[in-house]
Structure formats: C-alpha cells, structure tokens
N, C-alpha and C positions, 0 to 999 in steps of 0.2 A: 403617418404613424406617430403616436405619441413618443416623446423622448423616453429612452430607457431609464429604469429606476437606478438610483445610486447603489441600491442593494436589493437582493432578493430575499423575501421572507416567506416562510411556509405557514401552514395553518396553525402551527404551535409556536409562532413568534421566533423561530430559529432563522438566523441569517444564513443563507446558502451562498457561499463564496468560493467553494473548492470543488473542482472536478478532477477525478482520477481518470486518466485516458489510457486504456490498454491499446498498444499498437500491434501486438501479436499474441497468439496463444502458444507459440512455439517456445521451447526452452532448451538450453544445452545441459541442464541438470534434471534429475528425477527425484526431487526431494519427497520423502515419504508422506509428508503431511499435506503436500500441495497438489501433486499430480495424481489423477485417478489411476486405478489398476489397469484400465484400458489405455494403450498408447495414444498419444495425441493425434497421430495420423488416422487412427481408427475412429477416434472421437469426431474428427473433422469429417470423415467419410459418412458417419452416422448422421451428422447434422445436415449434410448435403450441400449442394452448390449455393443455396440461398444464404449460407453463412460465410461466404467469402469475406475477406477483410475489407474494411473501408480503405479506400485509397487515401493518400496524403491530401489530395485536393479536397476530397469529401470531408476529411477530418478538419482541415483548415476552415472549410465553410461552416461547419457546425460550431467550431470553437470561436470563430469570429462573432457569431450570433451570441454565444454564451458570454463572451467577454463584454459585448455591448450591453447585455442584460445585467451584468454585475459580478460575474465570476472573476476573481482576482488571483486565484492560485490554481495552477495546473500541475498535476503530477503525472509523469509519463511512466507507464508500467507495462508489464507483459503478463504471462510468459516472461521471457528475458528481452526487454526492449532493444538492447544493443544487437540482437540478432537480425533485426529488420534493416534491410539496406535502405540507405538514404535518410536515416534517422537524424543525423546531425544537420543537414540542410533544412529538414522539416522543423527542427527546433529553432533554427535561425529565423524561419518564417513566423513561427509562433511569437518570438520575441518582438516582432514588428507589429503585433496586434495592439499592444499597449505598452507605454514606457514603464508602467508600474506593475506589469504582470510578473508574478512570482512563479518561476518555472523550476520544478524539481524532478528528480528521477530516482526510481527504485530499481536496483540491479542486484544480481547475485554475485557480481564482482569478477566473474571469470574473464570478461572482456574490458574491464574498467581501465586497466593499464594502457590498453590500446587506444581507448577513446577519451580518457579523462581530459587531456588538453583541449581536444576539439569540442567537447561538451562545454567546457568552461568558456571557450571563445564564443560558442553559439548562444550562450545565455543561461545555462543551467547554473544555479547558485548553490543548491543544496542537494545532498545525496543521502539516500537510504540504502544500506547494504545489508542483505540477508546474510547472517553469519551465525550458524547454530552450534558451532563447536570451534574451539581453539586448538584442538588436537587433530593433526592431519589425518590419521587413520579413521577416527570417528567422523570427521568432516566428510571424508570420502564415502563412508558408509551411509550417512544420513542423506547426502546429496546424490547418491547414485553415481559417484565417480568424480566429484569435484576436487580441485587441486587447491588446498588451503594456502600454500605458499604463493601461488599465483594471485589469489584473491587478496591476500594481505599486502603483497607488493602493490597491487592496484589501489588499495586503501591508502597506503603511505604516499603514493604518487599524488592521489587526489588531495590529500592533506597538504602536501608541499605546494600544490597549485592554488591553495586558498579556499577550497570548498569549505563552507561553514554554515551550520554545523554538519558534520558527518554523523549520521545516525546508524548505529549497528543494531540490527534487529535479530534477537534470539527468540525463537519459539521454544518455550520450556516444556520438555516432556519428561515426566517422571520415569526414572529407570533408564533413560536414554542419555540426557545431557544435563540433568538437574544438579549433578555434582560439580558443574562448572560455573554455577551462579557467582561464586566468590571471585573466580578468575576473571569473569567478564566485568563485574563491578569494579575491580581494581584497575581496569583499563581507563576508567574515568579519572583515576589518580595520576595517570601518566600523560594523557593528552586530552584536549578539549572535545573528546567524543561524547555523544549522548548514547549511552548503552541502554537499550530498551528491551525489557523482558515481556514477552507476549504470551498470553494464555493460549493453550492448544485449543483450537476451535473445531467444532463438528461441521465442516463444510465439504460438500460434495458427496453424492450418493455412492460413488465408487472409491471414496477415500479410505485410508487406513486408520482413520481416527479411532481411538480406543479410550473409553472412559477411564480406565485404570491409569492412563498416562497423563491425565489432566491434573494440573496444579494451579490453585488459585493464587492471585497476586499477593494476598495477605500472607500465605505460607512462604512465598518467596522472600518477602521482607523479613519474616521471622527467621529464615535461614541466614540472612545476611547480617542482621543487626548485632548478634553476639560477637561478630568478628570486626565489624566496621563502626559500631556505635549506632545510636538512633539516627535514622534518616530524617532529614528536615525537608519538608515539602517546599518547593519554590513557587513563587507567583509567576504566572505566564505574562511576560512583558514584551516578548519579541515576536509573538505570533507563530513560533516554530514548534510548539509542543504538540498540537493536534490532540488526539485522544489520550495521550499518555499523561499520567500523573508523575511529575518530575521532582526528583530529590537530588541534593548535592551533599557529598561527603566533605568534611572539614578540610580545607586547603586544596580541594580537587579542582583542576581546570575544567574538567568535564562534569557530566551529570549522569544520573541513573533514572530511568523511567519505567513505569509499569503500565501495560495496556491490558485492561481487564474487561473485555466485552461481555464476559459471562458472569463473573462474580461481582462486578461493580459497573453496571451499565452507564455509558456516557451518551445515551440516545438523546437526552434532553439538551445537549449542546452540539449534536451532530450537525455539521455544516456542509456535508458533501453529497455529490452525485458520482456515479460511476458509469463510464462508457466503455463497453466491451469492444474488443477488436472487430467483432462481427457487427457492430453498430447497434447493440442493445443498450438502452439507457436504464440504469437501475438506481433507485433512490435509497435502497437499504441493502447492505451486504447480505443479511440473513433472509431476505425475501426474494422469491423467484419471480416477482412481478416485474415485467420489463416493458419498455416502449421501443418499437422498431424504427429507429432512425434510418437504417440502411434502406428499408423498403420505401420510406418516405422520400429519401433523396433520389432513389433510382426510378421512382414513378412520377417524377416531375414536380415534386413538392418545392414550394418557394421558401425563401428565407423567413417569411412570415409564418409559414407552416412549421418550420423548424423552431422558431420562437415559441409558437403555441405549444408544441410538443414538450419543450423544455419546461415551460410554465406549468403545463398539466402534470408533468412528472413531479415537480416540486409540490404542487397542490395535493398529490396523492402520497407524498412521503409519509410513512406511518409515524406515529408518536414514538414507537419503540419496537424493538424486535421481541419475539416470543420465546427465545431460548432462555430457559431458567434452570437454576440449580435445584436439586432435590434436597431432602433432609440430610443426606450424607455429604453434601457439598459437591456433588457431581452433576453435570448437565443432564436434565431430565427429558429434554426434547431435542430433536434433531434440528440442524440448521438447514440452509438451502441445499437443493440437489446439485446445483452446478458447482464444479470445483474451482479453486482459486486460479488455476491456470487458464480457465475459460473466462471467469469474471474479470480477472486482472488483479495481480497481487498488490 
C-alpha cells in the first residue's frame, strides 16, 4: 500500500483534516431545536436493529485509518457524549493514535463537572459547551429540564483545569433568547471564553424549526455594536476558529464568534466529515447522502476497504449546501431530514 498522504484534499481543493465523531444519539436534555418531536427511543426503534451504535473497538479501527490518511482533529459529540459508558478510556486510546492529534469534545455541560478532570487527563484539550441562555428558568425551558447552575459550575471547573479555549455555543432564536445577545457577548470581557452565536438551522424532518425565529448573523452584530462598539474581526492564527468568524472587543480576554451557515456560507473552506453513532459517514451536514461504515465493518471489510470508503466520501463531498435565503432574508429551502441528535451535534 502506498504511504498515506500528508493531507486529504477533495475535488474543490479543500483540505479535509477534521472528523466529528458521534458516540451516541442519546441525550439527557431535550433542546427544542435539536431533538425531533418523536422521542429518541422511538426513533431508534424505527431505524431498527441495523442502526446499533458502533462499538469503541469499531470506532478506533475507523479512526486509526482516518488519522493515517491525514485527519488531525477529532471532535467527540453526541447526543450527549458523556452519557456513553467507557468514554474516557476510549478517548485515552484515541490520544495514542498520534502525538499531534487534536481531540475536542462538545457537551451540554450537565455532566461536565463530573468528568472534566478525567477528560483533561485523557487528552481532551478543548471544549464546546452548548449554552442557549444565562437565565435558569429560560435555560430549563429551552433544554427541557436542564440545570443552568450545574452546567455553569462545570464550565468554571473546566476553566480552572486549563481547558482552552472553552467555546460557549448559543443558538440564537428570535423571540426566545435573542434578548441575551449582549449578556453573552459581555462574558468575553470577563474570561477568555469564545462566545459563539449560531444561526438557527432547519435540520431534521421532525424538528421544531420555525422561519420566524431565524436571525442572520449580520443582524446579531447590528444588535451588539451600539453597546459594545464596532467589532474587529480577528485573523485565525491558532486553528481553533473553525466555521466561526471571530471578533474581539477592546481589552477583552475572550472573543465573540458568529457561525452563519445560512446567511454567509463557509462551504468553500469546510474541512470536515461527520461519523454518526450508527456508523454513517456524512460529508455535509445539510446533505442526507451517507456511506455505511457499520455494514462495511460487520461484513468483513478490511482496513483498505475502510480507507477506500473514506476517500470516496471525500471525493463525493459537495461544493456547497443548497439551503438558501429568500428575498426576505429567511431560509427558502429545507435542510437535511435527519435531526442533529442523530447526525451528531
């Protein structure tokens, strides 16, 4: 077999170096924009026995091949990844795949206080925490029962342990939490958090997505600048920004970011693949085209077959997604049918 490339490049000259890995579709919260109307257990029953989760051994086999090909960044997601037993030892095994592997984790924070120290020791360096309100009652309502105080204590513990950067992800929904934009932005003045405002996306056939709740990133900025001054865009020098456009307030230890998949596409610089907990490989969040790694693994496929499937998925990665805004600034087309809890948040 020829030596693996130093990097993977798709048909549009994009370097593919980032793989998001969902380890479970279960979650201990029921965020309105993420989970479908149908409960997860019924979703799983509908998908049937063929959609059982990949084992850690299967995941490690796939990820070893991916790292050999040139993947340098792994993000562990769910559902809520900390709900899956044995996650910390699994992450420790991932860290052994390559000395320069960048391992990150996305969590809703409910179990972060319990696991932060173990995650740090296992090799996780950076955290994304979903946080859609700073108001306990509203947080509980958006998340279907989440405990804001518990999440915030977990964030503070992670900060004390040296996780950097800690990214706080807020999905902005007009009429729901958009009146907290300023409060969130001011967090970057207090600590070196990267506060990221994410456009509400039409994902999942059974989701509660509503056009009237969509707010474009440009309007978010217009809301903030009268109070905070003009936001100055920062150059990406540390490789941590991803799809976000990053800004810094004068004298702030932290930063503010905007993720605008609908109003300002970043498809031309997309460097990622997604692996669902059920073993489906996706090259684009908004596309339902998938490759079945689980079936390949369990039907006797070799590591060379896994390699070929990964390369084929990269070759099929679309130039961009087809969700567009109409003349009124609202999304004119639907996104993929699968929900974020199934794809991996």
